N, C-alpha and C positions, 0 to 999 in steps of 0.2 A: 504494500500500500504506500502511496506517495504522501509526503508531508508538504503542506503549503501554508505559508504564513502570509496573512493578508494585513495590510496597513492602509488605512484611509488617510485622506488629506488632513483631517482633524488630528489624527494620531501623530502624523509627521510634524504638524505644527506644534503639538504639545511637546514632542521630543526636542524640537528646536528651541522652544522657550525654556525647557529644563536645562539644555546645554548652555544657553545664554546666562542663566541664573546660577551656573556653577554646579549643575547636577540635578538629581532627583530621580524618583522611581519611574519606571516605564509605565505607560498608560495601563491602568488596571484592566481596561476593557479589551486590550489586545490579547489575542489568544491564538494558539496554533491549532488548526483544524486538519483532520486527516481526509484526504481526497480519495474517493472511491470511483474508479473508472469502470463503467459498465457498458458493454456493447448490447445493442438491441435493434430489432426491426422497427421501422418507423411507426407502424400501426399494428397492434395497440400498445406494444411494449414500451416504446420510448414515451408515448403519451401518458401511460400509467406512471412511469418513473418520474416524469415531470411533476406529477401531482404530489409526490412524497419528498421532493427536494427540501422544502421548508422543515418537514418533520425530522429529516436526517440532520439538517443544519442545527436544529435544536439539541440534537444528541452529540454534536461536535464533529459531524461528518459533512464534507462537501461532495455532492454527487455530480459527477461528470458523465454525460451520456454520449456515446458515440453510435451514430445510426448507420446500419448496414442494410443493403437492399438484396442480400442473398442469404443462403443458409450455410455457406461454407466458411466465408471469411471470419465471422465472429468466433467460431471455434478455433480457427487457425491463430487468430490474434490472442485468444485466451491462452492457448497452449504455448505461444511464443513469449508470454509475459507482458504483452502490450495492454492487456485488460486485467482487472481484478476479478471480474465476473461477467457473465453474459446472461441475457434474458430474452429468449426468442423461440426455444425449441422444447420438445418433449424428450423423455428419457430414451425411448427406443431409437430416436434419431441420434441422440448423443452416443448411445452404445454402438451404433453402427459406424458413426464417425470415428470413435476410438479404435474400432476394429480395423477400419480401412486405412487409418493414418498413424497407427501405433502411438496414440496419445493416451493420456491418463487423466481425463477430465471426469468430474463426478457431479451428481445432482445434489445440491445443498438443500433444496426445498421445492415443494410444489406450490404454485401460486394460483393458477386459473386453468380453465379448460376452454378450448375453442372448437366448437362442433364443426366437423367437416361437412360441406354441403354440396349437393348436386344441383347445378344451375342450368337454366335454359340458354341455348344459343340459337341456332337456326330452327330448332325444334322446341315447341312450347311446353310440352308435357311428356311424362314418361310413356303414357298410353299412345302418344303420337309417333314414338320412335319407329322408324321404318327399317326394313332389311338393309344391312350395309351401312347403317348410321355410324358416325364418327364421334367418339367420346374422348375428351382429353382428361388425363389424370396426372398427378405429380410423378416425376421420374426417379425420386429418391426412394430407397428400399422401403422404409417404414411407412411413409405417407402413401406410397404406391399400394402397399398391402391394405392399408386402411381404406383407400379409395375403392379397391376391388370388393371389400366387404360391404361398402355402401351400395355399390352397383348390385351386389347380390341381394341386399335388403330391398332394393327397388324392383327386384324380380327380373333384371336384365341379363344376368349371368348366374351360373352356379359354380362354386369352387369345389374341388375335391374334398371329401369329408376329412381326410387326414392332413390337409394343408395347414401350415402354421399361420395363425391369424396375424402375426406381427411381421412375417417375412414372405407372405404369398406373392407370387408374380403372375404374369399372364399365362405362364406355363401351367399354373395350377387351375386354370379354368377348365372345368369338365363339360359344361353345357353353355352354348352361346347360340340360342335358337334364332336370334335375329342377325347373326353374323356381324356383330358389332365390331368395328375397327377401333381398337384402343390405341390412342396416340399418347405417348409419354413425353411430357414437357417439364422444363424447370418450373417448380411451383410458383415462382415469382412472375412467370410469364403467362400463366394460364388465363388469369382474369382479363388480360389485355387482348387475348385472342379468342375469347369465348364466342364471338359472332362468326368465327370461321369454322366452328364445329357444331354438331347437333346439341350436345350437352357437355358440361365440364364439371369436374370435381375440383373444388377450390378450397384451399385452407382458409380458416376463419379470418386470420389477420389480413390476407390478401383480398378476401371478399369485402371486408369493411373498407379497406384502402381504396378499392375500386368503386365504392359507393353502393354496393349491394345491401339490401336489408335482409339479413339472414332469415328472419321469421316470415317475411312476406314473399321473398324472391326464391328461396331455395325450394326445390321440388321434393327433395329428401334431405334429412339432416340426422346426424348421430344423436341418439337419445342422451340427455344430460345425466340420466341415472344408469347408463350402460357401463359395462366394464371398460369401454374405451375412454370414458371420462377420467378414470384413474390411470389407465395405461398411457394415455396421451396427454396427461396434464402438463402444462407448460411450467418449466422449472427455472430456477436460478442455478447456473452451472459455474463451477469453480475448478481450479487445479486441485488435485488430490492433496489433502493435508490442510487446505484453507477453509474447510467446512465450518470450523468452530472459531474462526477469526472474529473478534468483536465487531468489526465493520460489516462483515457478512451477516452476522446475527442482527445487527441494527437494520440492515437492508431488508431482511426477511420480516422483521417486526413491522416495519413501515408498510410493506406490501400487503400485509395481512390486517392492517388497521381498518377501522370502520370507514374512514375517509376514502381509502383506496377501493374498498369493496363497493361503496356507494357510487364512486365514479365509474367503475366497470359496469355496474348494473344500469346506471342512468345513461351513460354515453353510448354503450354498444348494444343495449336492448336484446340480450340473448345470444349475441355473437361471442361474447366473452363472459364466462361464468366463474366468479370467484370461488375458490375452495377454502374451507376453514382450516 
């Protein structure tokens, strides 16, 4: 964690007056704050973090938020030591990142859940899906498996009974009665290309960022009481060994405050569900 000392104009003036008068104590209000640098996606994570900056300042911590627009760089930056924590992902994604990149990042806390949704593009409803329709899903391993489960819930495909629900791929599709073409794209790009496909499975944060109303626009949505709500809860990630750092504990406390919970509920209206 970095240490940053802040001095205002009044503080400098007071020091100057003390020097002119032959000495004196340093301004009693001047104090050293610890800076916490957290990487986050723009919506909703960075927006949520902005809501708790004052609360953390009251605890003696200055929160610096670095915004990322993809799902790879925030973990790379954390592993490299450029961040103290990040807040954008769920644990299955983190576990897969560790496996593929030989990193040792861990989940410090679960904060909220973002239901994955199936949204209309060129086709308006699930019932209108025609033979050979194209559906876009995230191309990363964990969100891709999650998307396939949602398509199964919608009755569009059927996965093999023995497929792993956290790692399923298109190879696990056992039945595809409408010969749906599944196009795998970077999760951050899908909302921008939804009009080019019949339907699209979009992560909650990117859906909100693109202006979708999850409750009104999604044709299918993961149930908030489902196993997925816990499996895919969004986490605060840190380097192994930093889980119990006082600054991280302060960050967790702030993100679980009534203020943070009310902001998530009021601002995102079901697209972001705070966890206790």
